[in-house]
N, C-alpha and C positions, 0 to 999 in steps of 0.2 A: 254542590260544585266544590268547594274548598278541598275536596279529597280527590278531584280527579286531576288537579294541578302536578302534584307529584308522581301520578302515574302517567302524565303526558311528559313529564321531563324525562322520567324512568325510560320509556318507550324511546322518547327522541335518542337519549345515549346509546340506546341498544343499537339503534340503526347505525348510529355513527360508528359505534365500535364494530359492527358487522363489515361496515364499508372500508374501514380501515384494515380489518383482517382480509378483505376480499383485495385489496390493493396490494398487500404483502403478498399474498397469494399469487398475484398475477406478477409481481417483480420477482419474486422466488423462481418462479416457472422460465421466464425470460432469460435472468442470469444462468439458472442450472441449463437452458438450451443451449446458450453461448459458451460456458465451460466445455460444455460436452461437444461444441463443435471445435473450441482450442486443442481440446486433448486430441481429437480425431487429425488433425494437423500435424501434431506431435509425433503420435504413433504411425503416420503415414511416412514420416521423415524418417523412420526406424529408430525412435525415443520413446521414452516412457517418463511420467513423473510420478513423485512419490510426495506428500505431504507428511511433515513430522513434527509432533509435539513430544517428544524424549529429548529432553534437553541434554541429558546425560550422554547421549550418543551423536549429538548436533557437532560438537566442536570437532570431533576427529572425522566427523563426513564431511564438513566443511574443509577441512586440511586437506583431504584426500583431492576436491576439486583444483586444488593449486592455490588456493587461498590462505596467505601463512599469517594473517595478522587480523583480528577482526575488530573493528572500532566499538570504540566504549557504548555506543548507544545501542549496539545489539551483542554485548559480551553477556555469554550464557554465566561468566564466572563471578559476575559481579553484581547482575542485575536477578530480580526476585521474580522470572517469567513464569507465567503460570498456563495451561491449555486453553483458560479463555481470552489471554492477552496478548499470546504471540504463538508463531510456528514459523516453519522451515521449509521449503520446495525445493526437491530434488530433482534434477535433472538427469535421467540416466540412459546407458546404452548398453544393452546386455546384462541389465540387474548392477553397472558398476556407476557408481555417481561420477558425473562430468560436470555437472554445473549445479550452481543453488544460489537461492536467495532467501534473505530472512524479511519476515513482516511482525509489528506490534502495533497493537491499538491503545491509545490513551485516550482518557477523556479529561480535556483541559478544564473542563466546565467553565467558569468565568475568569480563568487567568489567561492573558494573554499570550500569543505566541513569543513574542519577546522575550517577556516573565520567565516562559516555561524553558527557552532556549538557552537565555543566559542562566537561570536556576541549575540546569540539570548541565550543562557544559562546566559551571564551578566543580561540581560532585565528580565528573568524567575525567578531569584535567588538573585542576588546580587546587582543590578544596575550597579554599574561600574566596580566593581570588577571579576577580570576574577577567577573563580572558577577551571577552568580546567588545569591539570598539564600536559597531554600530549594526544593526539588522536592518535592513531594505525594507523602507516602508509599506510595501504593498505585501509583504508577509505578515506584519502585523496587522494590517486593515482587513487583509483576506483570510488567513489559515486559524479558526478557532472552532470550540467544538469536540468533537470526538474527531480524533487524526488517526487514520491507518499510514505508518511510516514503512516504507521498503526499500530494504538496502543490502548492502553486503553481496551486491548481483557480481557472481562469477563463473564464467565457462572455461574449460580446459579448450586445449586446441584441438582437440576432438568433435568439439561442439562450434567452434568458432566458424564462421563463414559460411553455414549452412542458410543459404536462403528461406526466409519464411518461418524460421527456428525461433529467434529472438522474440517478433510479435506473438507468436503462438504461447511460447512460455509466459510472457508477460501477461498476456490477455487470460490464459488460465489463472496464473497468479491475483489479478485483479478480480476477476470473477469469485475465486474463493475467497478472497478477502471481505469483497461486497456479502456474500452470502453467510459470512460467519459474522461480520458485523454490519447488518443492514441497515442498521441508524447512524452509519458515519456521515460526518460532515464533510471531510478531505481525504484524498488519500495523495501522498509527498512525497518525493524522493531528491536527496541530493546527488547532482552529478558533476564529476569535472568538465569543465570547458571545451576541452577536446573531443568529449563525449556527446556534443549537444546535437550534432548531427545525427545520432543513433536516437534522440530523444522521439521524433515521431513513430518509433515501434512502441513505445511507452502510451501512444494517444492520449498524451496529458496536455491541456490546451493552456496550461497557464506556466508560464515562464520566467523566471525573476534572475537575472545576470547578478553577478557579487552580491549572494544574497545575505552572506553574512561578511562583516569586515572585522579581522582579528588583531588584536594587539601585537605586536611583532615580537618574538617568533611566534609566529602559527602554531597550535599544538599539532602532533602528529597526525596526519591523515587529513589536515584542514587547508584548506588555500581560499585567500578573498576571491579567488577566479570561482568556485565553484556555484554551480546555478542550483537552483530549487524549482523542479517542474512539478505540477500538481494537477488533481482534477477533485471538482464537488460533486456532491451525490446527483446533482440534476444534471450535470451535463454529463455524467457517467450514463445515466440513463435515456439522456437524450441521443448519445451516440447509439446506443442499442436500439432504440427505436428507428436511427435513419439508418442503420444495419439493415434492420427488419425491411422496413419500406424500399431499401435499393435491394434486396433479394425478390419483394414481391414482383417489382417492377421486372426483372429479368426473366420471372417465370419459374 
């Protein structure tokens, strides 16, 4: 009898492992399907997308979309990005880059978001000085663990105003990120207050105004009025299930 207990435990662990792998396979299929639909929507509008992890080429390609300044959080000249930690996605028209966004994943482990943003901001802008006056409490209480940051979104005039393009582009970007870092806890982005009306295209359910209050004067590219918008993994998967159910009902 004593020898059967380890075998029962081993079988139980194997069953749990197999179930876990089945769940991963199911969600990989669901997210891949969503990504394919977003890509089809982009192509139906006459555009295409390319994911890039050649960081030596990113800087010039981003500049060609009309963005002349890269924020320190995504600066390829100062950050040691790897193919496992970041990528850029480019929107193209007839093979020409006319839009882009950068994505990176950082695992905070047990560090709080407030500690993380204060620590990284010191190195990005001021060396040893803490430039942050306050971090909105909802950020510190919600954002934790493995975070996917989406930034540097830029569309040239050739892409702006095309109905359905921004939601398809962001949806594709989110799906690709969720496939690359399937165990993420949150996706998030900083956006200007005047762009909050566009946040619906991100389909992020978490909105925090005045996310970070900076000591005066704020560093370049930062404002107290900036929002943080975000989406946790459970909400992302719920949104996919909801879309699938709506499609089933429509036949």
